[in-house]
N, C-alpha and C positions, 0 to 999 in steps of 0.2 A: 503494500501499499504506499503512494505519494499522496502528501499532503501540500499545493501551493496556492502562494497568496496572491490573488491575481491583480490587486490593489498595489499599485494607481495602475489601471488600465494603460499598455503601453500602445496601442493604437486608438486614436481618435478620428471622428470619418467631418471630413473637410466642415462641418455645421457645428460640430460638436466642441466645446468649450468644458473643460473642470480649472477649478474652483474651489483655494482652502478657506473651510470653516469652521476653525479646530468645535469635535474632535473630529469634524467630515471632509471630504472629497467631495463638492458637488458636482455634477453634471453636467451641464444643461444644452439646451439646442439655441443657437442663434434665430435671428431673425429670420425669415421665411425659408429656415432648413425644417425639411421630414425625412424623414426613414435613416433615421441618422442614428449612431451605433458607437460604445467604447467598449474594444475587444485587446486581448490577450493572446498569444498561438497557443494553442494547445495542440499534442501527439498521443493522439489514444494507440497508435498500430499494439503497441504489445501489452491493452490494459481491456477491461473487458466489459467495466464496468466505469459509470463516469455519476459525482454527486458534484450537482456547480451548489453553496449557498452565498444567497443574499446576508447583507443586517444591513438592517440600514428604514428608510422609507422616499416613495414618492409621493412627489406632489404632479397632478397632472389634471384635465379633465376627462371625466369619465365621460365619453361618446364612439362611437363606432371609430374615428379616425386618430385616437390619440392609443396607439397600443403599445407604450413602454412594454419589459420585462426582461427575463431570463434568452439568450438568444445566442442558438450551436450556426455557426455556417464554412463552409467545406471551405479548399485551401486555394479557390479562385475566387474569395472575396478581393478585388478590385480596392484598396484601402484609399483608391481617388476618388473612389465615388458613396452617393447611399445604397445601400441596399437594395432598394426595388429601382437600379441600372443592371443590378447586377445580376447577369445571368446566371444562378449560384442554386446551391441547393442552400435550403435552411428548413430553419426551427424556429421557433416563435412560443416561449409561452411568458403570455400576457400580461403586465398583472390588471387590467380588467375586465379576465376571467376569459380566457379562448385561447385555443393552441392555436396557431398557426404553421403555416408550412407550405414554402415555394420551391418550385424544381427550375432550373435554365430556364423551362418555357413556358412556365407557369406562372401568376407575379402570387404574391402573401395569400394566402383562402384559410378561413377558418376552418377547422377539422371538428371543435366537439366543445364545454365546456368545462373553463376546469375553475379553483375556486379564485377569489379576488384579492389582494393584496392592496394595501398600503402600506404597514408601519409595519416594521419587527424581524422576524426569521426569516426564508423565504427559501427550501430549499425541493430539487430538482431531483429527479434520481436518473439516469439513462443505462441501458446495458448492449449488447452487439447483442442482433439477436441473429437465433441457430441461419442465416443468409447474409450476414455478415454489413445487416443493416442496424440504423441506428433507432431502439428502440424506447422511448419516454413510456415506464416504469410507473413514476408517481409526483404529485407535488405533496409539498407539509407547509403549512404555515403557523410559526411556533413552536413550532415541536407538538402539535396535536397528528393524532391518526392520519397518516396518510391517504390523498386521496387517488385510487389506483388508476392511473390511464391506460396502461397498456398495449399501447400503439406504436405497429411497427414504422416509418417512415420508409421513404424511398436512397434517404441522403446514406450513400457507404458509412459505418464506422469511421474503414481505414481511414478515409478522406476530411474528414473534419479536418481543421484547419483554423477555428479558432471559436475561442467563448467567451461569453461577457455581458454585456447590458444594451441594450436595443433602446435608445434615449430618444423615439422619434422625429416628432414633431419640437418646433417653437414654441415655447411655456414650460414644456417641459423638465421639468430638478431632478435629477435624483439624489439623496442622501446619501450617503456609504458610509459605511464603519467598516466596510468585509466585507473582501468576497472571497472564495472560498474552491479549488478545485480538487477534488482526493477522487485520485486513480486505483485502482484495483485488476 
């Protein structure tokens, strides 16, 4: 087992900025920004399980257009563009309560409902399926009983290249105390 501290996130999309407001790192989306992110590289090739844990709070408008949350992107993510303009695989567990996926030929589309999150500890468990794809096992908030998702995506486990926070639209503020990845 390996635990990785992901903060501060290494790569920010063009319109995401970070400021320190002790004890938080605050990730904000600049004016006219949309579909933005803050990520760190990750290599899952020698592992079969990934747990991503976010500690902090999210300030954003609760509507269908605002979808910040925990994201996985494949290795082809172009760090010079927002995630809408990339032809990539992606998985987003948005804090407004939806599981989103995307493929190189299809932009983000909602798969199912998941628990909403605003503040505390948000934990997502992923695993490698028998077919070698990314499987979303569960979501847990503040240590409560996990909400079982059990969804296998089209994304190849070995092609995952980045994990972190999808900051999404202008006006979103993510107050991060901690972001960790546990690999098994």
